[in-house]
C-alpha positions, 0 to 999 in steps of 0.5 A, spaced: 500 500 499 502 507 498 504 511 504 497 515 506 495 518 512 488 514 512 492 507 510 493 501 515 498 503 521 503 499 517 505 504 512 506 509 517 510 505 523 517 508 521 515 515 522 515 518 529 514 525 531 520 527 536 518 529 542 521 531 549 519 526 555 518 530 561 514 526 566 521 525 570 520 532 572 528 533 570 526 539 564 527 546 567 520 548 564 516 542 566 509 545 567 506 543 574 499 544 572 500 539 567 504 534 571 499 535 577 493 533 572 496 527 568 501 521 569 505 522 562 506 529 559 511 530 553 512 536 549 511 535 542 511 541 539 512 549 540 511 555 535 511 562 536 505 563 541 504 556 544 507 549 546 503 543 545 504 537 550 501 529 549 498 528 555 495 521 558 492 518 564 489 524 568 490 523 575 483 524 577 476 528 576 477 534 581 480 539 576 473 541 572 474 546 566 471 552 566 470 552 559 469 544 558 463 540 555 457 538 560 459 532 564 454 528 561 458 528 554 461 521 553 467 524 550 469 527 557 477 526 558 475 524 566 471 518 563 476 515 558 482 514 563 487 511 558 486 515 552 491 520 550 490 528 548 493 534 546 494 540 550 496 547 547 499 551 553 500 559 551 507 561 552 506 568 555 501 570 560 495 574 558 497 581 557 490 584 559 483 583 559 482 584 551 488 579 550 484 574 555 478 575 551 481 574 544 484 567 547 478 565 550 475 565 543 479 560 540 475 556 546 469 558 544 470 556 536 472 549 538 466 548 542 461 551 537 465 546 532 464 540 537 461 534 533 464 536 526 467 530 523 473 533 520 474 538 525 479 536 531 474 534 537 475 539 543 475 536 550 476 542 555 480 548 557 483 551 564 486 557 565 492 558 570 497 563 572 494 567 566 496 562 561 490 558 557 490 551 556 486 548 551 485 540 551 483 536 545 483 529 541 491 527 540 492 526 533 497 520 533 499 521 526 501 528 527 501 534 521 499 533 514 506 537 512 510 532 516 506 526 513 507 528 506 515 530 508 516 523 510 512 520 504 515 523 499 522 520 501 519 513 499 514 515 493 509 519 490 502 518 493 497 515 488 492 520 485 486 517 489 490 518 496 491 525 493 484 526 492 482 523 498 486 528 502 483 534 499 476 532 500 477 530 507 481 537 508 475 541 504 470 537 508 473 540 514 473 547 512 467 547 509 464 545 516 468 550 519 465 555 514 458 552 515 458 554 522 460 561 521 467 561 522 474 562 517 480 558 518 486 563 518 492 558 518 494 551 516 494 547 522 492 540 518 492 534 523 491 527 521 487 522 524 486 515 521 480 517 517 478 522 516 483 527 516 482 533 521 482 540 521 485 544 527 
């Protein structure tokens, strides 16, 4: 089978995203907010404005989210003890009330896009010491650009796979637009099937 983000696990097993394991608490900027909530915390990416962590196995349900979905939702992180999630943490604390409101809008948008098949699933959010934390589903296959870079080393993707990726990206963008939002950057993440847009 050709390499594809929606193909079998074997076709992608050689690619692993680099990460920095911080569950041993030896890294100087270990975030105690994350290590107090989760057994496993791993830095998997950093950008200009935020860091992204892969987290797993919450210690308990005593940390309710200010912005999380109702507890009756079946996708609640506390009801799935062995699941893995992604947590995005803002690098800088809020610069003031307007900055906080701007960042909270991202949470509101993600909540509004809940149950869209081609958009990453929002799990919850919280604030600590002026930082915003957003917890979402973890897309274990990483970003589309990472996949394409790795796949390009092996061979060209077949036309069917190219069209499938374009279709799923378009469906994700359509779902975002149908809810009245515009996607302003190109964070495209793959999940087994379908491809998800963030």
